[in-house]
N, C-alpha and C positions, 0 to 999 in steps of 0.2 A: 906434767900432764898432758897430753892432748885431749880436747874436748871430744866427743862424741859427735857433738856437729860438723866440726871440723876436718876426723875423718873420715865421716861419709861425704863429704865436700870433697875431699881428697880423692877419695876412691869413684865418684862420681865424673869428676875431672878426668881421670884417667881413664874412665871407661868410655866417655865420649872421644876423646881423642883417639884412643884406641878402633872404634866404628868409622869415627870418621877419616882414617888414614885410610881403612879397610875399603869402604864404600869407595874413595876416592879412586882408589887404584881398580877395581874393579869398575869402576864405570870410565875409567880412562882405557881399560883392557876391552872393555865391549862397545864403547859408544863413541862419540864424535870429541876429539880434542877440543876442539875448538867450544862448543856448547859446555863442557865439565869445565873447561877452565873461566871462562867466562862466569858461572854460576859460583865456582869455589870464591872468585875475587871478590864477589860480592858480600863476601861476609863482615868488614870493617861494617858496611853500613845497615846491616843485619843486627849487629851487634850492638851499634849507636840506639837502631829503632828500640830494641829491647831494654836497655839503659833508660832509656827515655818514659818507656812505658812503666817498667818497674821501680825505677829509683828517681824518677821527676829530674832527671837530667835534660838540659837545653845547652845548645849552641850556644856560644859566645856570641853577640851581636857582630855583624861585621864592619869591619875599618871602614872610615869614609873614601871615598874615593880621593885620590890626590887631586889638589887643586893645580890646573897649569894655567900659572901667570908667566906667559913667555913673553 
């Protein structure tokens, strides 16, 4: 049997998906497509920031630059 917290999380995810789609379509219909698509393309960065704040995530360290011994 599903836990109530899981059902609430699923409903909240579905509702936010529906609202996001509605507002994206309204913005595309009324605003500049350049501004709308630019802002909507920022969602991975926003997701990472939220993850870092709430879950304590951090990006892995950058690999060292390749050595040029030519």
